[in-house]
BAFI-3210 file (N, C-alpha, C; in Angstrom, 3 decimals, decimal comma, padded with zeros to 6 digits):
// residues 91
n [1|2|3|4|5|6|7|8|9|10|11|12|13|14|15|16|17|18|19|20|21|22|23|24|25|26|27|28|29|30|31|32|33|34|35|36|37|38|39|40|41|42|43|44|45|46|47|48|49|50|51|52|53|54|55|56|57|58|59|60|61|62|63|64|65|66|67|68|69|70|71|72|73|74|75|76|77|78|79|80|81|82|83|84|85|86|87|88|89|90|91]
n.u [001,309|003,285|006,331|007,129|004,702|001,300|-002,034|-005,029|-008,483|-011,750|-013,215|-015,478|-016,886|-019,802|-020,293|-019,233|-017,701|-014,113|-010,963|-008,464|-005,251|-002,392|001,237|003,181|006,276|008,893|009,686|011,042|012,899|011,639|011,482|009,571|008,561|006,225|007,790|010,453|009,553|008,939|008,649|006,313|006,357|004,081|002,744|-000,360|-002,458|-005,346|-007,264|-007,645|-009,021|-010,698|-010,866|-011,912|-009,779|-008,057|-004,357|-002,189|001,309|003,655|002,687|003,481|003,029|003,926|003,776|003,099|004,408|003,152|-000,206|-001,428|-001,306|-000,959|-000,495|002,315|003,532|003,349|004,266|004,013|004,043|003,172|001,702|003,637|005,999|007,085|004,417|004,480|003,247|003,612|002,614|002,898|001,776|000,316|-001,974]
n.v [-001,354|-003,767|-004,420|-007,832|-008,194|-009,461|-007,773|-008,299|-008,419|-008,574|-007,265|-005,413|-006,192|-004,949|-007,074|-009,696|-011,234|-010,072|-011,497|-008,636|-008,278|-007,293|-007,323|-006,470|-004,625|-003,514|-000,786|002,511|006,266|008,140|010,265|012,892|015,283|016,049|016,323|014,671|011,904|009,077|005,826|003,385|000,324|-001,294|-004,011|-005,047|-006,992|-008,762|-011,744|-014,166|-012,312|-011,170|-009,494|-005,888|-006,512|-008,108|-008,814|-007,918|-007,758|-006,249|-003,781|-001,387|000,492|003,588|003,868|006,789|006,318|006,728|007,478|008,400|007,467|008,123|007,848|007,838|007,545|005,178|002,753|000,716|-001,922|-001,792|-002,579|-002,142|-001,103|001,141|002,299|005,382|007,641|010,297|011,853|015,548|017,848|018,581|020,224]
n.w [013,918|012,748|011,511|009,714|010,865|009,823|008,893|008,736|006,792|005,453|002,250|000,702|-002,607|-003,827|-004,647|-004,403|-000,935|000,033|000,873|002,123|002,654|004,019|004,041|006,867|005,340|005,396|008,225|007,162|006,519|004,100|001,420|-000,136|-002,602|-000,357|001,494|004,613|005,931|008,230|007,768|006,999|004,887|002,821|001,560|-000,078|-000,791|-002,180|-001,633|-003,295|-005,660|-008,500|-011,457|-011,078|-008,180|-008,958|-008,681|-010,057|-011,027|-008,889|-005,895|-003,917|-000,937|001,116|004,551|007,245|009,598|011,984|013,950|012,175|009,596|006,707|003,310|001,488|-000,679|-003,130|-004,805|-008,560|-010,399|-013,628|-017,630|-019,148|-017,289|-014,415|-012,201|-009,815|-006,910|-005,900|-002,768|-002,559|-001,030|001,671|003,833]
ca.u [001,164|004,831|007,284|007,002|003,571|000,137|-003,244|-006,040|-009,887|-012,815|-013,487|-016,771|-017,166|-020,610|-020,985|-018,877|-016,429|-012,960|-009,783|-007,330|-004,146|-001,449|002,132|003,882|007,500|009,981|009,747|012,123|013,186|011,427|011,372|009,191|008,012|005,952|009,053|010,983|009,094|009,539|006,931|006,275|006,393|003,666|002,004|-001,615|-003,386|-006,705|-006,783|-008,878|-010,003|-010,667|-011,537|-011,032|-008,566|-006,973|-003,228|-001,263|002,603|004,007|002,373|003,318|002,147|003,798|002,269|003,929|004,549|002,012|-001,447|-002,961|-001,077|-000,561|-000,078|003,097|005,047|002,453|004,610|003,017|004,134|002,735|002,885|005,189|007,294|006,074|003,818|004,266|002,321|004,073|002,400|003,293|001,497|-000,501|-002,400]
ca.v [-002,254|-004,434|-004,976|-008,906|-008,504|-009,044|-007,388|-008,907|-008,188|-008,928|-006,301|-005,605|-005,084|-004,966|-008,700|-009,892|-010,990|-010,568|-011,248|-008,034|-009,079|-006,571|-007,593|-004,560|-005,574|-003,021|000,349|002,646|007,259|008,472|011,852|012,688|016,671|016,812|016,517|013,634|010,938|007,682|005,345|001,748|-000,561|-002,460|-004,713|-005,357|-007,631|-009,309|-012,984|-014,659|-011,849|-010,938|-008,044|-004,337|-006,761|-008,834|-008,588|-008,497|-007,389|-005,583|-002,796|-001,275|001,827|003,552|004,701|007,238|005,633|007,306|007,734|008,595|005,860|008,796|007,868|009,256|007,321|004,242|002,069|-000,451|-002,469|-001,956|-003,927|-001,095|-000,107|001,335|003,916|006,159|008,127|010,687|013,268|016,776|018,407|018,166|020,434]
ca.w [012,886|013,466|010,478|009,848|010,753|008,618|008,715|007,576|007,001|004,665|002,416|-000,310|-003,942|-004,167|-005,211|-003,227|-000,088|-000,443|001,686|002,008|003,471|004,535|004,172|006,736|005,229|006,926|008,077|006,096|006,276|001,984|000,302|-001,929|-002,739|000,905|002,995|004,979|006,557|008,769|006,600|007,299|003,299|002,614|000,109|-000,158|-001,265|-001,982|-002,226|-004,252|-006,210|-009,705|-011,943|-010,491|-007,724|-009,404|-008,154|-011,304|-010,442|-007,715|-005,198|-002,353|-000,316|002,476|004,714|008,650|011,133|012,943|013,946|010,570|008,238|005,222|002,386|001,265|-001,733|-004,098|-006,886|-009,085|-011,866|-014,829|-018,951|-019,921|-017,088|-013,480|-012,040|-008,707|-007,655|-004,198|-001,798|-002,737|-000,092|003,141|005,330]
c.u [003,012|005,265|007,179|005,575|001,999|-000,667|-003,996|-007,236|-010,072|-013,088|-014,931|-017,092|-018,449|-021,160|-020,310|-017,708|-015,505|-011,892|-008,608|-006,015|-002,513|-000,486|002,598|005,702|008,217|009,770|011,380|011,974|012,880|011,031|010,880|008,822|007,421|007,064|009,481|009,878|008,862|007,958|007,124|005,482|005,710|002,951|001,261|-002,302|-004,559|-006,204|-008,057|-009,853|-009,768|-011,785|-010,611|-009,552|-008,038|-005,624|-002,427|000,060|002,940|003,494|002,672|003,515|003,110|003,837|003,402|003,772|003,991|000,266|-001,997|-002,940|-001,308|000,175|001,066|003,288|003,588|003,509|003,906|003,800|003,087|002,977|003,884|006,383|006,352|005,641|004,389|003,852|003,166|003,326|003,388|003,088|000,409|-000,898|-002,944]
c.v [-002,771|-004,866|-006,584|-009,490|-009,021|-008,798|-008,431|-008,532|-008,432|-007,348|-006,264|-005,170|-005,374|-006,280|-009,716|-009,939|-011,078|-010,244|-010,542|-009,056|-007,477|-006,714|-006,463|-005,429|-004,494|-000,777|001,468|004,405|007,262|010,088|012,070|014,489|016,297|017,519|014,940|012,698|009,383|007,359|003,686|000,990|-001,058|-002,465|-005,195|-005,875|-008,744|-010,736|-013,544|-013,716|-011,642|-009,959|-006,761|-004,718|-007,564|-009,082|-009,564|-007,243|-007,318|-004,425|-002,924|000,186|001,768|004,280|005,567|006,419|006,567|007,076|007,592|008,201|006,618|008,289|008,129|009,040|005,798|003,585|000,922|-000,460|-001,797|-002,901|-003,013|-000,573|-000,554|002,535|004,630|006,898|008,740|011,869|014,275|017,287|017,814|019,486|020,004]
c.w [013,482|011,884|010,337|010,025|009,913|009,189|008,160|007,851|005,720|003,934|001,184|-001,588|-003,901|-004,149|-003,853|-002,308|-000,095|001,195|001,563|003,615|003,304|004,970|005,011|006,515|005,494|006,434|007,479|006,067|004,051|002,426|000,054|-001,068|-001,272|002,153|003,383|005,649|006,962|007,955|007,120|005,147|003,652|001,066|000,684|-000,751|-001,399|-002,888|-002,649|-005,020|-008,081|-010,141|-011,576|-009,455|-007,501|-009,506|-009,569|-010,935|-009,217|-007,046|-004,055|-002,089|000,815|003,281|006,046|009,517|011,831|013,010|012,714|009,634|007,079|004,465|002,025|-000,327|-002,594|-005,531|-006,844|-010,159|-012,679|-016,732|-018,289|-018,986|-015,285|-013,431|-010,370|-008,143|-005,717|-003,632|-001,570|-001,980|000,919|003,953|006,520]
res [x|x|x|x|x|x|x|x|x|x|x|x|x|x|x|x|x|x|x|x|x|x|x|x|x|x|x|x|x|x|x|x|x|x|x|x|x|x|x|x|x|x|x|x|x|x|x|x|x|x|x|x|x|x|x|x|x|x|x|x|x|x|x|x|x|x|x|x|x|x|x|x|x|x|x|x|x|x|x|x|x|x|x|x|x|x|x|x|x|x|x]
***
């Protein structure tokens, strides 16, 4: 991953093929209950999607800046506010 560069590939929902574009926004150090991690902040978007994959609001994922790319934080806007999912523990 490299900040400012997009990663794209095709995904299949069982009926149609869509293009998934992952925007690599920035590097950031994130603290969650599982610890402090150096991460990439990314924004995945499915182009031309409908139904389950339709993009509504902001959706960001922070993945570790290592070979594993573990998601440690996910934030998404919803109709009445926002949802955050944090990594609590890993083994």
